[in-house]
N, C-alpha and C positions, 0 to 999 in steps of 0.2 A: 418325751420331756419334751420342748418346744426350743431349739435353741434363742438368742438376741439377732435380732437386724443382720448384726454387722460381722456374729460370727459366722450366717449365709451368706450369708456375702464375697465376702474371703475364703470359705470353701466351694463356692463356683467360677470365681475368677481362679481360683488353682485348680480346679477340672477343668477349664477351658483351656488354661495353660495347657498345664498334664495333656490335650487332647492334639494338642497341636501338634503337628508332627517337626517342624522346628523348633522348638524348647525342649529341653535337657536342665536334666538337675544345671546340669556343669554350666548350662548358661544361665542362668538360675544362682549360682553363687559367684561365678564372673559380672552380673551385672547388678549384685548386692554387694562385690567386693567395693566398683567402680565407682558406686555409683557414694561409698561412706570411703573412700579414702577421696575423689573431691571434694567433700567435705569442710572449711578450711579452719576447723578445729581440732578432724584430725592432722593435720597441719601447725594445727597451731603446737597443740599438746606433742609431737614429734621432734622437732626441730629442738627444743630445749633437751632435751631426753639424749638426743643424741649428739650437742654441746656441748652436755653434761656425763653419758659416757668416755665423752674422745679425750675433757679434760685429766675424769682420772688417770684414763688409762696412759694417759703424759706423762705425765706425774706421781703416776708407780714407776714406768721408767725409769725417768730423770734419775726414781729416789733408790730403785734397784743399782743404777750405771753408779752413785754415788758409795754408796758400800762399797762397788769393787777394784780395784787398782785396773789403774789402766794399761791397756791392753795394746804389745807394737804393730804397728804396719808393718807389710806386707806380704798378710797371712794370707795364701793359695787354702779353696775351700775346703778341698780333699788333706790336702799335705798340712799344710798348718805353715805352722815354719821351720819346716821342716831341711828346707829349698835354702836357707841363711843358716842352718848347722852346715848344714852336708858340705858348703862351699872350699875358698882355698884357705879358709881360715881356720886356727883351729876355734871347737864352738865356747869359750870361753875367752875368749877374742871377743869374737861376735855378740857375746851378752853381755861383756867390759862395753861394744861400741854403742847397742842397744839403750844402759845406763848412760849411756854419754843424755841420750835424745829423753826418754823418759825417764825418770829418774827413778830413786837407791831401790824403788817396788814397783814389776810387771807383772801383766801376767804375758804371756805369750802363749799356740796353739799347736801344740804337739801332736798333730793329726785330726784325729777331732775330739781331743780332751786340749780344758787348758791346763795352762804350769803358770806356779805364783814363782818369781827368780824377786831373791835380793843378793842384792850387790852392795850390800852396806855390812859393817862387823857387828853393829851390834843393832840391831833388829834379826844378822844372825843369831847374834847371841838367846837372847828372847825368845827369837821363834825355837831353839834347839835347845834350850835349857830351861829361860823361865814357864812356856805353855807347852812344851816336848809332847806331854800328852796326849795337845792337844791335831800333834803333825805326827801322830808318831805310828797312828791306826796306817790300811788301805781299804782303797774305796769298793765300796763291791759293787762288783762284775759279773757280768755271765759268766767267762772265761772260768775265777772263780769260783764259783758255785757247782757248774759242772762239770772241773777237771781236776779242782781243790775239794773233792766229794764235800761239796755243802760250806768250804773254809774249814777243814779243819786237816789241811798240811802246809805244813808251821811257812814255806814263800804262797801262801795267800792269805794267816790267821786274823784274823783282825788283833790289834791288844790289846789286852787285857793279860787277864791271869791264862788262859789255859796259853797264850802265847808263852807267856814268861816260862814254861813249865817246860813246856816245846824245846824254851833255846837251851833252858839248863839242861836238857838230858842232853841238847848238840854239843854243845860245851863241852856236855863233860864224857859222855861218853864216842862221840866225834871227835873232834879240835882235840884233846888234851894231848900235850906231849907222849903220853903216854897211849898210845891209842895211835897217836902218828907211827912214832916208831913197832908200830905191830900190823899194821901198813903197810913197812916200804920198801918190803918185796911184790905189789898191791902193783904200785907206781912204776915200780922199777920195767917188770914185769910187762908194762906201757909202752912206758919207751924203749923202750930193747923193739917191741915189735912195730911200732912208728918208726925208727931208724931203719929196719931189717924191711918195710915196703915203700922206704925214702930206698934204698941201696940199686931194692930192683929197681923199682921204672927209672932207675940213671942210668 
């Protein structure tokens, strides 16, 4: 079957290019890329798309920023605001001074984690009574999964039926007056051991 003349011409041109030692497939690809990007059509399409992408990214960032409480300034990259809480003033005084500057509700960084600070009794009451279930759970961290047997220990478990049952067992079996009286000798013996160690050191 005889090919059309234009196909024969293209085939001859490609054969000649491939036979030439100065050409390679990489050179062909680069020449094609430069020829396409040099056209004004690509620029006309690329610039509006770039502008639209930048606009959507900035608007989404502003929307997310408006949903969160303002963050206190002075945070360091790794430790966050811990240096401000560990100064000569007690932590509650430092937080009160921040509340005067940033308002009744703001966020600080404890290490790399954000923490919400509330300095108003009405907001605190709404957070801890009206919406207490939203604040009662714990974040799902890697250490709670690995060290807490997939968050089944009492100190790592999320708020729910399992945690309420664990709290009930701990209150009755560990923290009741009867149980504390039964374990009184254990506490007394531990205190005695510490006292003896302190006497021997001096």
